[in-house]
VOPAGU-2260 file (C-alpha; in pm, 1 decimal, decimal comma):
REM VOPAGU-2260
SITE   aa  ch    i         X         Y         Z
SITE  MET   A    0   -2230,9    2101,3    2222,1
SITE  SER   A    1   -1891,7    2249,4    2173,5
SITE  THR   A    2   -1694,2    2239,9    1870,1
SITE  THR   A    3   -1460,8    1984,3    2005,7
SITE  ASP   A    4   -1766,1    1751,1    2056,4
SITE  VAL   A    5   -1898,2    1804,6    1707,4
SITE  LEU   A    6   -1555,0    1721,1    1565,0
SITE  HIS   A    7   -1522,6    1411,0    1788,1
SITE  GLU   A    8   -1858,1    1291,3    1673,2
SITE  LYS   A    9   -1795,3    1351,4    1302,6
SITE  GLY   A   10   -1468,0    1167,3    1361,0
SITE  ARG   A   11   -1630,5     885,8    1511,0
SITE  GLU   A   12   -1893,8     860,7    1219,5
SITE  LEU   A   13   -1609,8     868,8     970,6
SITE  GLN   A   14   -1439,0     593,0    1164,4
SITE  GLU   A   15   -1750,3     374,9    1164,9
SITE  ARG   A   16   -1810,5     440,6     773,8
SITE  PHE   A   17   -1462,5     370,4     662,1
SITE  ALA   A   18   -1343,6     121,2     898,5
SITE  PRO   A   19   -1457,3    -198,2     689,6
SITE  GLU   A   20   -1316,3     -50,8     375,0
SITE  ILE   A   21    -978,6      18,2     529,7
SITE  GLU   A   22    -969,8    -326,1     663,7
SITE  ASN   A   23   -1050,8    -478,1     338,7
SITE  ALA   A   24    -790,0    -272,0     166,7
SITE  LYS   A   25    -535,1    -395,1     448,8
SITE  ARG   A   26    -617,7    -760,6     368,9
SITE  GLU   A   27    -574,2    -699,4     -10,9
SITE  LEU   A   28    -237,4    -524,2      48,5
SITE  ASP   A   29    -122,9    -819,9     283,8
SITE  SER   A   30    -233,4   -1070,5      11,5
SITE  LEU   A   31     -49,6    -887,6    -270,1
SITE  ASN   A   32     267,1    -858,8     -36,8
SITE  ASP   A   33     247,3   -1240,0      31,9
SITE  GLN   A   34     236,8   -1299,2    -353,8
SITE  VAL   A   35     541,3   -1073,2    -419,4
SITE  VAL   A   36     743,3   -1227,3    -145,3
SITE  GLY   A   37     659,3   -1579,5    -278,2
SITE  PHE   A   38     766,9   -1476,8    -632,3
SITE  ILE   A   39    1098,5   -1339,9    -489,4
SITE  LYS   A   40    1168,5   -1658,0    -297,3
SITE  ARG   A   41    1067,2   -1875,9    -601,8
SITE  ARG   A   42    1259,7   -1676,0    -863,4
SITE  PRO   A   43    1532,2   -1460,6    -692,4
SITE  VAL   A   44    1739,3   -1417,3   -1013,3
SITE  THR   A   45    1441,1   -1295,0   -1219,7
SITE  SER   A   46    1334,7   -1061,6    -917,8
SITE  LEU   A   47    1688,2    -913,8    -922,1
SITE  VAL   A   48    1674,9    -861,0   -1315,4
SITE  ILE   A   49    1345,7    -691,4   -1289,3
SITE  ALA   A   50    1470,2    -458,7   -1010,6
SITE  LEU   A   51    1788,1    -364,3   -1193,8
SITE  THR   A   52    1597,3    -290,3   -1514,5
SITE  ALA   A   53    1352,0     -86,8   -1328,9
SITE  GLY   A   54    1603,3     101,4   -1169,6
SITE  PHE   A   55    1781,3     172,2   -1483,2
SITE  VAL   A   56    1471,7     301,9   -1672,4
SITE  ILE   A   57    1364,9     509,2   -1370,6
SITE  GLY   A   58    1722,0     648,3   -1359,6
SITE  ARG   A   59    1721,0     721,6   -1731,6
SITE  ILE   A   60    1395,9     901,9   -1695,8
SITE  ALA   A   61    1479,4    1108,5   -1383,8
SITE  SER   A   62    1818,1    1217,1   -1542,0
SITE  ARG   A   63    1636,7    1399,6   -1821,6
């Protein structure tokens, strides 16, 4: 068996092993994204204030 075949087989094993976990993480991130988008749609002014405040704080920290 050549090195390429061994690496290909190991890659396939890793894909089979981690595919369910990656899919679960994708679903969780999609759910979180939906929640954030929903919050922004329900409270756009609050979202803008949060974003501006976070930007100001991060800017102050980065400028030091």
